[in-house]
Every structure is written in C-alpha cells, then in structure tokens.
C-alpha positions as CSV (number, residue, x, y, z in Angstrom):
1,M,-64.9,6.9,-113.8
2,P,-67.6,5.4,-111.6
3,S,-68.7,7.4,-108.5
4,L,-66.6,7.2,-105.6
5,V,-69.5,6.0,-103.5
6,Q,-72.7,4.2,-104.7
7,F,-76.0,6.3,-103.9
8,E,-79.6,6.6,-104.4
9,T,-80.2,9.9,-102.4
10,M,-78.2,13.0,-101.9
11,P,-77.5,12.4,-98.1
12,Q,-76.1,8.8,-99.1
13,L,-73.8,10.5,-101.5
14,Y,-72.6,13.4,-99.2
15,L,-72.1,11.1,-96.2
16,G,-70.4,8.4,-98.1
17,L,-68.0,11.0,-99.4
18,V,-67.4,12.7,-95.8
19,D,-66.6,9.2,-94.4
20,R,-64.1,8.4,-97.6
21,F,-62.4,11.6,-97.0
22,R,-62.6,12.1,-93.1
23,G,-59.1,13.4,-91.7
24,Q,-57.4,13.6,-95.2
25,N,-57.2,17.2,-95.1
26,R,-58.4,17.0,-98.7
27,T,-59.9,20.2,-100.3
28,V,-63.4,19.9,-101.7
29,L,-64.4,23.7,-102.7
30,R,-62.2,26.9,-103.1
31,Y,-63.4,30.5,-103.3
32,K,-61.5,33.6,-103.9
33,N,-61.1,36.1,-100.7
34,V,-62.3,39.5,-102.0
35,K,-60.0,41.4,-99.6
36,T,-56.6,39.3,-99.8
37,K,-57.3,38.2,-103.5
38,E,-56.2,34.7,-102.4
39,W,-57.9,31.4,-103.1
40,I,-58.9,29.8,-99.9
41,G,-59.5,25.9,-99.6
42,I,-62.3,24.2,-97.6
43,T,-61.6,20.8,-96.6
44,W,-64.0,17.9,-96.4
45,D,-63.9,18.0,-92.6
46,E,-64.4,21.7,-92.6
47,L,-67.3,21.5,-94.9
48,H,-68.9,19.0,-92.9
49,Q,-68.8,21.2,-89.8
50,Q,-70.5,23.8,-91.7
51,V,-73.1,21.6,-93.2
52,T,-74.0,20.0,-90.0
53,A,-74.4,23.5,-88.3
54,M,-76.7,24.6,-91.3
55,A,-78.7,21.6,-90.8
56,G,-79.1,22.1,-87.0
57,F,-80.3,25.7,-87.9
58,L,-82.7,24.7,-90.3
59,H,-84.0,22.0,-88.1
60,S,-84.4,24.6,-85.2
61,Q,-86.6,26.8,-87.7
62,G,-89.0,23.9,-88.1
63,I,-87.8,22.5,-91.3
64,R,-88.7,18.9,-92.0
65,H,-89.1,16.2,-94.4
66,G,-90.3,17.9,-97.7
67,D,-90.3,21.3,-96.6
68,R,-88.8,23.8,-98.9
69,V,-85.7,26.0,-98.4
70,G,-85.1,28.9,-100.8
71,I,-81.7,30.3,-101.9
72,I,-80.6,33.2,-104.2
73,S,-77.1,33.2,-104.5
74,E,-74.1,33.4,-106.8
75,N,-71.8,30.2,-107.1
76,R,-69.9,30.1,-103.7
77,P,-69.3,27.7,-100.8
78,E,-72.6,29.0,-99.0
79,W,-74.6,27.7,-101.7
80,A,-73.3,24.3,-101.2
81,V,-73.4,24.4,-97.6
82,T,-77.1,25.5,-97.6
83,D,-78.0,22.7,-100.3
84,L,-76.3,19.9,-98.4
85,A,-77.8,20.8,-95.1
86,T,-81.2,20.9,-96.9
87,Q,-80.8,17.4,-98.1
88,L,-79.7,15.9,-94.8
89,L,-83.0,16.9,-93.7
90,G,-84.9,15.5,-96.4
91,A,-86.1,18.7,-97.6
92,V,-86.3,20.4,-100.8
93,N,-83.8,23.1,-102.5
94,V,-85.5,25.9,-104.3
95,S,-82.8,27.9,-105.9
96,L,-83.4,31.0,-107.7
97,Y,-81.3,33.0,-110.4
98,T,-79.7,36.2,-108.8
99,T,-80.8,38.1,-112.0
100,L,-84.6,37.7,-111.2
101,P,-86.3,40.8,-110.1
102,T,-88.3,41.1,-107.0
103,S,-91.6,40.3,-108.4
104,Q,-90.3,37.0,-110.1
105,A,-88.5,36.0,-106.9
106,S,-91.7,36.7,-104.9
107,Y,-93.6,34.3,-107.2
108,I,-91.2,31.5,-106.7
109,V,-90.9,31.8,-102.9
110,K,-94.5,32.0,-102.4
111,D,-95.7,29.3,-105.1
112,S,-93.1,26.9,-103.4
113,G,-94.1,27.7,-99.8
114,S,-90.5,28.2,-98.8
115,K,-90.0,28.5,-95.1
116,V,-86.6,29.8,-94.9
117,F,-84.9,32.0,-97.9
118,V,-81.0,32.5,-97.8
119,A,-79.6,35.3,-99.7
120,S,-76.1,36.2,-100.5
121,T,-75.3,39.9,-101.2
122,S,-76.9,43.0,-100.0
123,Y,-78.5,43.3,-103.2
124,Q,-80.2,39.9,-103.0
125,V,-81.0,40.6,-99.4
126,R,-83.0,43.6,-100.3
127,K,-85.0,41.4,-102.6
128,A,-85.6,38.9,-99.6
129,R,-86.6,41.8,-97.5
130,E,-89.1,43.1,-100.2
131,L,-90.9,39.9,-100.8
132,F,-91.1,38.9,-97.1
133,D,-94.5,40.3,-96.5
134,D,-95.8,38.7,-99.8
135,C,-94.8,35.1,-98.9
136,P,-97.0,33.9,-95.9
137,D,-95.2,30.6,-95.4
138,L,-91.8,32.5,-95.3
139,K,-90.5,32.6,-91.5
140,T,-86.8,33.4,-91.8
141,V,-84.3,35.0,-93.9
142,V,-80.7,34.2,-93.8
143,A,-78.3,36.9,-95.0
144,M,-74.7,35.9,-96.2
145,S,-73.6,39.5,-96.2
146,A,-73.8,41.8,-93.4
147,L,-77.1,43.3,-92.1
148,R,-77.7,47.0,-92.0
149,K,-80.8,47.2,-90.2
150,E,-81.7,46.2,-86.7
151,G,-84.9,45.2,-85.2
152,E,-86.0,42.6,-87.8
153,D,-86.2,39.6,-85.8
154,H,-86.7,37.2,-89.1
155,M,-83.4,38.6,-90.6
156,L,-80.4,36.7,-89.4
157,Q,-76.7,36.8,-90.6
158,W,-74.8,33.8,-91.8
159,N,-72.2,33.4,-89.1
160,D,-74.6,33.8,-86.4
161,V,-76.9,31.0,-88.0
162,L,-73.7,28.7,-88.2
163,A,-72.9,29.2,-84.5
164,Q,-76.7,28.8,-83.3
165,G,-76.9,25.8,-85.5
166,A,-73.8,24.1,-84.5
167,A,-74.9,24.2,-80.8
168,Y,-78.4,22.9,-81.7
169,F,-76.9,20.0,-83.9
170,A,-75.0,18.8,-80.9
171,E,-78.0,18.3,-79.0
172,H,-80.2,17.0,-81.9
173,E,-77.4,14.8,-83.9
174,A,-79.4,11.5,-83.7
175,E,-82.9,13.1,-85.0
176,I,-81.2,15.2,-87.8
177,M,-79.1,12.2,-88.9
178,G,-82.2,9.9,-88.7
179,M,-83.9,12.3,-91.1
180,A,-81.1,11.9,-93.6
181,E,-81.2,8.1,-93.5
182,A,-85.2,8.3,-93.8
183,T,-84.9,10.0,-97.0
184,K,-85.9,7.8,-100.1
185,P,-85.1,8.0,-103.8
186,H,-88.5,9.0,-104.7
187,D,-88.6,11.9,-102.5
188,I,-88.2,15.4,-104.0
189,S,-84.7,16.8,-103.8
190,A,-84.8,20.1,-105.7
191,L,-87.6,22.4,-107.3
192,I,-86.0,24.1,-110.3
193,Y,-88.1,26.7,-112.0
194,T,-88.1,27.0,-115.5
195,S,-86.6,30.1,-116.8
196,G,-89.8,30.9,-118.9
197,T,-89.2,32.1,-122.3
198,T,-93.0,32.3,-122.5
199,G,-95.5,32.2,-119.7
200,T,-95.3,31.6,-116.1
201,P,-92.2,29.7,-114.5
202,K,-93.1,26.1,-113.5
203,G,-91.6,24.3,-110.6
204,V,-89.9,21.1,-111.8
205,M,-89.9,18.5,-109.1
206,L,-86.7,16.6,-109.5
207,T,-86.2,13.5,-107.1
208,H,-83.2,12.0,-105.4
209,Q,-83.2,9.2,-107.9
210,N,-83.6,11.6,-110.9
211,F,-80.3,13.2,-109.7
212,S,-78.5,10.0,-108.6
213,R,-79.3,7.8,-111.6
214,N,-78.4,10.7,-113.9
215,V,-75.1,11.1,-112.4
216,L,-74.1,7.7,-112.1
217,S,-74.9,7.0,-115.7
218,S,-73.1,10.0,-116.9
219,L,-70.0,9.0,-114.9
220,E,-70.1,5.6,-116.8
221,R,-69.2,7.6,-120.1
222,L,-67.5,10.7,-118.5
223,P,-63.6,10.5,-117.3
224,L,-63.6,12.4,-114.0
225,F,-60.8,11.8,-111.4
226,E,-59.9,12.8,-107.9
227,T,-57.0,14.6,-109.6
228,D,-59.3,17.0,-111.6
229,H,-60.2,20.5,-110.8
230,H,-63.3,22.3,-112.1
231,L,-64.1,26.1,-112.3
232,S,-67.8,26.7,-111.5
233,F,-69.5,29.5,-113.1
234,L,-72.8,28.5,-114.7
235,P,-75.6,29.2,-112.2
236,L,-76.0,26.3,-109.8
237,C,-79.7,26.8,-109.9
238,H,-79.7,25.5,-113.2
239,S,-79.9,21.8,-113.6
240,F,-76.8,21.7,-116.1
241,E,-74.3,23.2,-113.6
242,R,-76.2,21.4,-110.7
243,V,-75.7,18.0,-112.0
244,G,-72.6,18.3,-114.2
245,G,-70.7,21.1,-112.3
246,Y,-71.5,20.0,-108.9
247,I,-73.2,16.7,-108.0
248,A,-71.2,14.8,-110.5
249,M,-67.8,16.5,-109.7
250,L,-68.7,15.8,-105.8
251,A,-69.4,12.1,-106.7
252,A,-66.0,11.7,-108.5
253,G,-63.7,13.5,-105.8
254,V,-63.1,16.5,-108.2
255,T,-62.1,19.8,-106.6
256,I,-64.4,22.7,-107.3
257,S,-63.2,26.5,-107.3
258,Y,-66.0,29.1,-107.6
259,A,-65.5,31.9,-110.3
260,E,-65.6,35.4,-108.6
261,S,-68.2,36.0,-111.3
262,V,-69.1,35.2,-114.6
263,D,-67.4,38.4,-115.9
264,A,-64.2,37.3,-114.1
265,V,-64.1,33.9,-115.6
266,S,-61.4,34.8,-118.1
267,K,-59.2,36.1,-115.1
268,N,-59.9,33.1,-113.1
269,L,-59.2,30.4,-115.6
270,P,-55.4,31.0,-115.5
271,E,-55.4,31.3,-111.7
272,V,-57.5,28.1,-111.0
273,R,-56.0,26.2,-114.0
274,P,-58.9,23.6,-114.3
275,T,-58.6,20.4,-116.0
276,V,-62.1,20.2,-117.2
277,M,-64.6,22.8,-118.1
278,V,-68.5,22.7,-117.9
279,S,-69.9,25.6,-120.1
280,V,-72.5,26.8,-122.6
281,P,-71.4,27.4,-126.2
282,R,-71.6,31.1,-125.8
283,L,-68.2,31.2,-124.0
284,F,-66.8,28.8,-126.7
285,E,-68.0,31.1,-129.4
286,R,-66.7,34.4,-127.9
287,V,-63.2,32.6,-127.7
288,Y,-63.3,31.5,-131.2
289,N,-64.6,34.9,-132.4
290,V,-61.6,36.7,-130.7
291,I,-59.3,34.5,-132.3
292,A,-61.0,34.7,-135.6
293,K,-61.0,38.5,-135.4
294,S,-57.3,38.4,-134.7
295,V,-56.6,36.4,-137.6
296,E,-58.6,38.3,-140.2
297,E,-56.9,41.4,-139.0
298,G,-53.6,39.9,-139.3
299,S,-51.1,39.8,-142.3
300,P,-51.6,37.2,-145.0
301,M,-48.8,35.3,-143.4
302,K,-50.5,35.0,-140.2
303,K,-53.6,33.8,-141.9
304,R,-51.7,31.1,-143.7
305,I,-50.0,30.0,-140.4
306,F,-53.3,29.8,-138.8
307,D,-54.9,27.8,-141.6
308,W,-52.1,25.4,-141.7
309,S,-52.1,25.0,-138.1
310,V,-56.0,24.3,-138.0
311,A,-55.7,21.8,-141.0
312,T,-52.7,20.0,-139.2
313,G,-54.6,19.9,-135.9
314,S,-57.7,18.4,-137.6
315,K,-55.7,15.7,-139.2
316,Y,-54.1,15.0,-135.9
317,A,-57.3,14.8,-134.1
318,K,-58.8,12.5,-136.7
319,A,-55.9,10.2,-136.6
320,E,-55.8,10.1,-132.9
321,L,-59.6,9.0,-132.8
322,N,-58.8,6.4,-135.6
323,G,-55.9,4.6,-134.0
324,G,-53.2,7.2,-133.4
325,A,-51.1,9.5,-135.2
326,G,-47.6,8.9,-136.8
327,F,-44.3,10.5,-135.8
328,F,-44.4,13.2,-138.6
329,L,-47.9,14.3,-138.2
330,S,-47.3,14.5,-134.2
331,Q,-44.3,16.6,-135.0
332,K,-46.3,18.9,-137.1
333,K,-49.1,19.1,-134.7
334,A,-46.5,20.0,-131.9
335,I,-45.3,23.3,-134.0
336,A,-48.8,24.1,-134.6
337,H,-49.4,24.2,-130.9
338,K,-46.4,26.3,-130.3
339,L,-47.3,28.8,-133.3
340,V,-51.1,29.1,-132.7
341,F,-52.8,26.8,-130.0
342,S,-50.7,27.4,-127.2
343,K,-52.0,31.0,-126.5
344,L,-55.5,29.4,-126.5
345,H,-54.5,26.8,-123.8
346,E,-52.6,29.4,-121.7
347,K,-56.0,31.5,-121.8
348,L,-57.8,28.6,-120.4
349,G,-55.3,27.7,-117.8
350,G,-53.0,25.5,-119.7
351,R,-54.4,22.4,-118.1
352,V,-58.0,21.6,-119.7
353,Q,-58.1,18.0,-120.9
354,Y,-61.7,18.6,-122.3
355,A,-64.8,20.5,-121.8
356,V,-68.6,19.6,-121.5
357,S,-71.0,21.9,-123.4
358,G,-74.6,22.1,-122.8
359,G,-77.8,24.3,-122.4
360,A,-77.7,25.1,-126.2
361,A,-76.5,24.2,-129.6
362,L,-72.7,24.2,-130.2
363,P,-72.0,25.2,-133.7
364,K,-70.2,22.4,-135.5
365,A,-67.3,24.6,-136.8
366,I,-66.7,25.8,-133.1
367,G,-66.5,22.1,-132.0
368,E,-64.0,21.2,-134.8
369,F,-61.9,24.1,-134.3
370,F,-61.3,23.3,-130.5
371,L,-60.7,19.8,-131.3
372,A,-58.1,20.7,-133.9
373,A,-56.4,23.1,-131.1
374,G,-56.2,20.0,-128.9
375,I,-59.4,20.7,-126.6
376,K,-62.2,18.1,-127.1
377,I,-65.5,19.4,-126.4
378,I,-68.2,17.1,-125.5
379,E,-71.5,18.3,-126.3
380,G,-74.5,17.0,-124.3
381,Y,-78.3,17.5,-124.6
382,G,-81.2,17.5,-122.1
383,L,-83.6,19.4,-120.3
384,T,-84.5,20.7,-116.6
385,E,-87.4,18.0,-116.7
386,T,-84.8,15.3,-117.6
387,S,-82.5,16.1,-114.6
388,P,-81.1,17.0,-117.2
389,V,-78.8,14.7,-119.3
390,L,-80.5,12.7,-122.1
391,S,-77.5,12.1,-124.4
392,F,-73.8,13.1,-124.9
393,N,-71.1,12.7,-127.5
394,P,-68.8,9.7,-126.8
395,M,-65.2,10.7,-126.0
396,D,-63.6,8.6,-128.4
397,A,-65.9,9.6,-131.3
398,P,-67.3,13.0,-131.1
399,R,-69.4,14.1,-134.0
400,Y,-70.0,17.7,-133.8
401,G,-73.4,18.9,-135.1
402,T,-75.1,16.1,-133.1
403,V,-75.4,15.7,-129.2
404,G,-74.3,12.1,-129.4
405,H,-75.3,8.8,-128.1
406,V,-78.3,8.2,-125.6
407,L,-77.5,7.9,-121.9
408,P,-77.5,4.5,-120.2
409,E,-80.9,3.7,-118.6
410,V,-82.5,6.5,-120.9
411,T,-84.8,5.8,-123.9
412,I,-85.3,8.3,-126.6
413,G,-88.0,8.1,-129.1
414,I,-88.8,10.0,-132.1
415,Q,-92.3,11.0,-132.6
416,S,-94.0,11.8,-135.8
417,L,-95.1,15.5,-136.1
418,T,-98.0,14.4,-138.2
419,D,-99.8,11.3,-136.7
420,G,-98.1,10.9,-133.2
421,S,-96.5,7.5,-133.7
422,I,-93.0,6.4,-132.6
423,I,-91.0,6.3,-135.6
424,A,-87.7,5.5,-133.9
425,E,-86.5,4.4,-130.4
426,Q,-83.1,4.1,-128.9
427,T,-82.0,3.1,-125.6
428,G,-78.6,3.7,-124.0
429,E,-77.9,0.2,-123.4
430,A,-77.8,-0.6,-127.1
431,Y,-75.1,1.9,-127.4
432,P,-73.3,2.4,-129.8
433,S,-75.8,1.9,-132.8
434,N,-76.1,2.7,-136.4
435,L,-79.8,3.9,-135.9
436,T,-81.1,6.4,-138.5
437,S,-84.4,8.0,-138.7
438,E,-86.6,10.6,-139.9
439,A,-87.2,13.8,-138.0
440,G,-89.7,14.3,-135.3
441,E,-90.4,15.4,-131.8
442,I,-87.8,14.0,-129.3
443,V,-89.7,12.3,-126.4
444,A,-88.0,10.3,-123.5
445,K,-88.3,7.9,-120.8
446,G,-86.1,6.8,-118.1
447,P,-85.4,7.2,-114.1
448,N,-84.1,10.8,-114.7
449,I,-87.5,12.2,-116.1
450,M,-89.2,14.5,-113.4
451,K,-91.7,13.6,-110.9
452,G,-93.9,16.6,-112.4
453,Y,-94.7,20.1,-112.1
454,W,-95.2,21.6,-108.6
455,N,-98.8,22.2,-108.0
456,N,-99.7,22.0,-111.8
457,D,-101.2,18.7,-112.6
458,E,-102.4,20.2,-116.0
459,A,-99.1,20.9,-117.2
460,T,-97.4,17.6,-115.8
461,A,-100.1,15.9,-118.0
462,E,-99.3,17.9,-121.2
463,A,-95.4,17.2,-120.8
464,I,-95.8,13.3,-120.0
465,D,-98.3,11.4,-121.8
466,A,-100.3,8.3,-120.8
467,D,-97.5,6.1,-122.2
468,G,-94.9,7.7,-120.0
469,W,-93.0,9.8,-122.6
470,Y,-91.9,13.0,-121.7
471,H,-92.3,15.5,-124.7
472,S,-89.3,17.7,-125.0
473,G,-90.6,20.2,-127.6
474,D,-87.4,19.7,-129.5
475,V,-87.3,18.1,-133.2
476,G,-84.5,15.8,-133.8
477,R,-83.6,12.7,-135.7
478,F,-81.0,9.8,-135.3
479,E,-78.2,9.6,-137.6
480,D,-76.0,6.6,-137.4
481,G,-76.8,6.2,-133.7
482,Y,-76.0,9.9,-133.1
483,L,-78.8,12.4,-132.1
484,R,-79.1,15.5,-134.1
485,I,-81.5,18.4,-132.6
486,T,-83.1,20.5,-135.4
487,D,-84.8,23.3,-133.3
488,R,-87.5,23.8,-131.0
489,I,-91.1,23.2,-132.2
490,K,-92.4,26.4,-130.6
491,H,-89.6,28.2,-132.5
492,M,-91.0,27.0,-135.9
493,M,-91.9,29.9,-138.2
494,V,-94.5,29.5,-140.8
495,S,-93.9,32.1,-143.5
496,K,-96.6,33.9,-145.4
497,G,-96.2,31.4,-148.3
498,G,-96.8,28.4,-145.9
499,K,-93.2,27.3,-145.7
500,N,-92.1,25.9,-142.2
501,I,-88.8,27.4,-141.0
502,Y,-86.6,26.7,-138.0
503,P,-84.6,29.8,-137.1
504,G,-82.0,27.9,-134.8
505,P,-79.9,26.3,-137.6
506,I,-80.0,29.4,-139.7
507,E,-78.7,31.5,-136.7
508,E,-76.1,28.8,-135.9
509,T,-74.2,29.6,-139.4
510,F,-73.4,33.0,-138.2
511,K,-72.0,32.5,-134.8
512,T,-68.6,32.0,-136.4
513,F,-68.6,35.4,-138.1
514,P,-66.5,37.6,-135.8
515,F,-68.5,40.8,-136.6
516,I,-71.7,39.2,-135.3
517,D,-72.3,38.9,-131.4
518,Q,-75.9,37.9,-131.5
519,I,-78.6,37.3,-133.9
520,T,-82.4,36.3,-134.1
521,V,-83.9,35.7,-137.4
522,I,-87.7,37.0,-138.1
523,G,-90.3,35.6,-140.4
524,E,-93.5,34.4,-138.8
525,G,-96.4,35.1,-141.1
526,R,-94.1,37.3,-143.3
527,E,-93.2,37.2,-147.0
528,Y,-89.5,36.6,-146.3
529,L,-86.7,36.4,-143.4
530,T,-85.1,39.1,-141.9
531,A,-82.6,39.5,-138.9
532,L,-81.7,41.3,-136.2
533,V,-78.1,41.6,-135.4
534,V,-76.1,42.7,-132.4
535,P,-72.6,43.4,-133.7
536,S,-69.4,42.7,-132.0
537,H,-68.6,46.0,-130.6
538,D,-64.9,45.3,-130.4
539,A,-64.7,44.1,-134.1
540,V,-66.8,47.0,-135.3
541,R,-64.6,49.6,-133.3
542,Q,-61.4,48.0,-134.9
543,Y,-62.7,48.1,-138.2
544,A,-63.6,51.7,-137.8
545,K,-60.1,52.5,-136.6
546,D,-58.3,50.6,-139.3
547,N,-60.4,51.9,-142.0
548,N,-60.8,55.7,-140.7
549,V,-64.7,55.4,-140.6
550,P,-65.7,58.6,-138.7
551,H,-68.0,58.0,-135.5
552,S,-68.5,59.2,-132.0
553,G,-69.6,55.7,-130.6
554,I,-71.5,52.4,-131.5
555,K,-74.6,54.3,-132.1
556,D,-73.0,56.1,-135.1
557,L,-71.2,52.8,-136.4
558,V,-74.4,50.7,-136.5
559,A,-75.9,53.3,-138.8
560,H,-72.8,53.7,-141.1
561,D,-72.9,52.6,-144.5
562,D,-69.4,51.2,-144.5
563,I,-70.4,49.0,-141.3
564,R,-73.7,48.0,-142.8
565,A,-71.8,46.9,-145.8
566,I,-69.7,44.2,-144.1
567,Y,-73.0,42.6,-142.8
568,K,-74.8,43.0,-146.3
569,K,-72.0,40.8,-147.8
570,E,-72.1,38.2,-145.2
571,F,-75.9,37.8,-145.5
572,R,-75.5,37.8,-149.4
573,R,-72.7,35.1,-149.2
574,Y,-75.3,32.9,-146.8
575,S,-78.4,33.6,-149.2
576,R,-76.6,32.3,-152.4
577,Q,-76.3,28.8,-150.6
578,A,-79.7,28.9,-149.0
579,A,-83.2,27.7,-149.9
580,S,-85.4,30.4,-151.3
581,H,-87.5,30.4,-148.2
582,E,-84.4,30.6,-146.0
583,K,-82.7,33.5,-147.5
584,I,-82.4,36.6,-145.3
585,R,-83.4,39.5,-147.4
586,D,-82.9,42.4,-144.8
587,F,-81.3,43.1,-141.5
588,A,-81.1,45.8,-138.8
589,L,-78.1,46.4,-136.7
590,I,-79.1,46.6,-133.0
591,E,-76.8,48.9,-130.5
592,E,-77.9,47.1,-127.4
593,P,-77.2,43.3,-126.7
594,F,-79.8,41.0,-125.8
595,T,-79.2,40.5,-122.0
596,V,-81.0,39.0,-118.9
597,D,-81.3,42.2,-117.4
598,N,-83.1,44.0,-120.3
599,G,-85.4,40.8,-120.4
600,M,-84.5,39.5,-123.9
601,M,-82.6,36.4,-122.5
602,T,-83.6,34.0,-120.1
603,P,-81.2,33.3,-117.2
604,T,-79.8,30.4,-119.1
605,M,-78.7,32.5,-122.1
606,K,-81.6,31.5,-124.5
607,L,-83.2,34.4,-126.7
608,K,-86.7,35.5,-125.4
609,R,-87.9,35.6,-129.1
610,R,-91.3,37.2,-128.3
611,S,-89.6,39.9,-126.0
612,I,-87.2,40.8,-128.7
613,E,-89.7,41.0,-131.4
614,G,-92.1,43.0,-129.3
615,H,-89.4,45.5,-128.2
616,Y,-88.1,45.9,-131.9
617,A,-91.4,45.9,-133.4
618,D,-91.1,49.2,-135.3
619,V,-87.7,48.1,-136.6
620,I,-88.9,44.9,-137.7
621,D,-91.7,46.6,-139.7
622,E,-89.3,48.8,-141.3
623,M,-87.5,45.9,-142.7
624,Y,-90.6,44.7,-144.5
625,A,-91.0,47.9,-146.4
626,G,-88.3,46.9,-148.9
627,V,-86.0,43.9,-149.9
628,I,-82.2,44.2,-150.2
C-alpha cells in the first residue's frame, strides 16, 4: 500500500501525518504502564504536543540544522518523540544500543559531537553521567527516569524538559517550523553506528532521501494498512526496525505498540495481538524449536498428526500461491489448523497476517514451516549502509532460502571475486525477471545508499567505489530473478588444505535441530572443521529427566556422555551428506550462551566470531588433538 502522504524528508512525513489525523482521536503509539499493567494509547494530537515541546527544548539548547542529538533508550514513546523533534529541527539522530558499555557509548557521543544526550532508565542515565566529562561537545543530558542527584545543572528530567520546551515553542514556533521546511532530502537524518563485529564502530550517514525513498519503494510491494498493528521490539537504533518497524509503519498509518522488553515479547504478543510482525530469524527459530521439541517428545500418534498437518499446510500454501486451493484441501487445512497450528497462532496473538524477517539469514525449513502453518514470512536483505532494504521476497511468490527480488529504484550487481568485473546486474524496475548468475560479491546502487561514514573518508572510499557501487561484503548470486546470499566474504575460511569454506550455510543446517540453541563453525587454517555448540538448556534438561541422566545442572549435562551422544549422532548425520572439506569432525558443548553482554554477539544478534574463538581458544585447540 502506498504511503498515506508523499514525502522527501522526515519533517514532511511527520507533519503530513499530523495534518491527516488531526482531531480524529486516532492512536499512533501504545505502551504498557509499569504500575497499572494497562496499555496506554497516545493519539496523533497528543504526540504532536510532545514533539513540538521537545523541539522547543532542543532549540532552546542551541540545536540547529545538522547538529547531533544522542539517545540511548529502549523502544518507547519517548524515543519517537525525541527523534521526531530532532527531525523537525533538521538535526541528526544519533541512537545508541542500550547494551553498549559506557566506554563505547562515550566513543559514539564524542565522535558524533552530540550536544544533547537523552537517556532512558537510571542505568542508562548513569552511563550518561559517567561519559559527560569525556565528551566536550555535550552540554545537556535529559533523563527519562527520575534524577536521584541534585546540583548537576547539565542533568534535566523529561517532564521538566517538556514543560520548558512547550513554553519556548509557543514563542518560537515560526522559527522552528521554518527549520522543518528548510530541511532538504540530501541532509543527514541519522547517524547509525555499525555494531562492529570487528574494529571501531563507524557512523553511517543516512539522509532524508535514503529513508524516504527506501520506505516509499518498500511500501509499493508490502501490504500495510491503517487497520494494522505492529508490536515493536527490535532496537529502534538499528536501521531495520527504524525503517521497517517505525518509519514505514507511520507512513502507512499503522498503530505501533512498544513491547515491555525483548524478554517480554512472548507475553506481549497475545496482549497486543499484532497483525504484522517485524523480527529477526532468531525469534522464528526459537518458536520452531519449541514446537519441534514438543513433537519429538510426544507419542508416535502426535508425530503422525504433526507431520500430516505440515504436509497438508504445505500443499494448501502452494495451491493458494498458484491460483487457489479446492474445497477438500481447504477442509483438510482447517483440520490441520485446529489440531496443530491454532496454538502457534494463539502464541503470536491470533491476528498475524504475515511477518517480515531481516538482519540475518532465515533458514529455509523455518520459512516453509511457518508458511505451512498459515503465517507467511517475507524475508528481506539489506545493510545499515543501504538504509537498509535492497531486496525482499514477493508476497505472492516467496522463495525461502533466497532474499527475493530487487527493490524498486535499487540496482544490485554481482561482482566477480577474481577479476572485479560486474557479471550480473538487476534493477528493481525489471521485476520480475528470470536472471540467473554465478556467485560473487553483492554490490548496489540507488537513492538508498548512504552518504558515507562520519569523519571517515578513507572507509567511505573503501565501501563505495569510483563507479558508485556500494560493496556489501556479502557473497551471493541470482537464481531466476531471486537473490540468494551465500555468506560474508570476511567469514570465509581457508582450510589448511586450501579449500574455501563459508560457515553460514553449514550453521544454518543445524538451526532446526531442537537440541542446538547456537552454533559456530571453526576451521580457519585447520585440517578439518569443528563446532562450538550452545545446547538448548530446556531440551537437554528434559532429555535428562526423561532418560534418568544424573546431573546437578547444565555444567554436568554438557560433559555427560549420554548428552554428547545426541550431538555426535546429529553431526554424523550431517557429515554423511557433506563434502569432505565441509564435514564437522569434532565439537564442544559450551555451557554459556553467546550474548551481547558477554561480548560474543553484536547488538543486532550476529556472532562475533573472533571474540568467540579467542575466548574458547583452549577448547578449540583440544578439538584438534583428535578426530571423532
């Protein structure tokens, strides 16, 4: 569905929507009150009051066109208020992940030259207090939570800021609104710092044109309506949620509810009952593995019913995509839904029409299962530097295992890894197509490509070549017009025997095995491949209970021969089908999950392979002392 208003800048979008919904008492944002546990709605008129008040405050603090405003916050209305107020002034949003330690937060605030820093909880406010003296451009900190210290003139509380800003805006409305009108498409809207699996984070400069054209193109192919409802839980400081779960939702008139936290999503889903979901694959993988584990532990009859239901759902989905299912198949699908799939729908709130997946590869088996269950997952592809969407699967013909067709206005090329030539090229306007190509690096052009890296011309020149191609660092190819991602170039391992190996596709094959929660494949410069495995604690504990495996906790279980036998069997099953250089010949069970907090995952839930391999160097070395 097209955007409700046409726009080239974020102020144009916001003010156009305010005019459209003025006086209609229409809810735009919702949040859950921590005390009453009730969901509270904010109308467009109420939102506008808060945004103009915040804009007034920022202007009173000297924020002008191009100035940076930092914010470290969970997904909540105050984040949107701060962002929209910043956009009205033609200033730049600098959002930080809440998981960042003070040292990294300080680097970003200092590097960006942020003048005002908005922090959410007392924990985040403490970071702001600690980094203040190290950031010479920073003048003011705004705390969403109550301030516990007095005598800090640079520390202000949210409600006081809005009161002060509302009075200031009333006196300076013409000047502030003039700044909104003066904002141009090529002006920077946001600095999004890369999460940095390696090296120092870089500030990606994304313009109003980057966001506007990416959203408008996406909405040409994505059915979003004013009746839709979205539960927002991916970090808003990441480009995927910022565009897919925020700007696009606003542009389509969708109501946004903010989850209490990532951990509370399973509880919030049946409360909010969203109609559309934006998520990373890990959520879908976990849901699938819970179901698979339940089936595996069930009776033979339960397994037969499950297998029949999935087969029936798959036939129904295929028929619907090819003209429609007949009466008898529809009846069988209704039975399958009642017997098996209804519980899945209930866990997601019961109203989800489809889901959008991005940020990492969605395993083909996961996509096909959800489609059989009646929930279509539309997988897309992009990077922060591309604002972010480059492609996504068509609603009427998704092909799981690929990331779909090129977005309108975008051109994707496949560049040879040997001689650097462009061996294939596809534009969104040529959709659909039957282009098939060899594999190479994915490069892109279009109005969604970043302006460059903040204060880093060298890195910009490395990312965008002289012909204007942005180099993604991903390897992929076209298959009948669909783009398939192989892996990251930097993840490619070269074995001791000289074989090039991409770990991503190998790891993906294990994501539907219910006893594996996380896995990373090892093998750079080694004689053979091994794996570090984080077991599913729930699955392992249940197995131990059902099979009388003695233990005093997970630490005992991961070392127990009976538990290791489960994984040994699975790796042998895989290796029988794998090429000789891709067989996994040993593994280690790791008690502690890879997380953002322990430094083994990025805030966008990607494995930090170097950190993992460094932390478990001794364990890895042991695996190369013998072969299973």
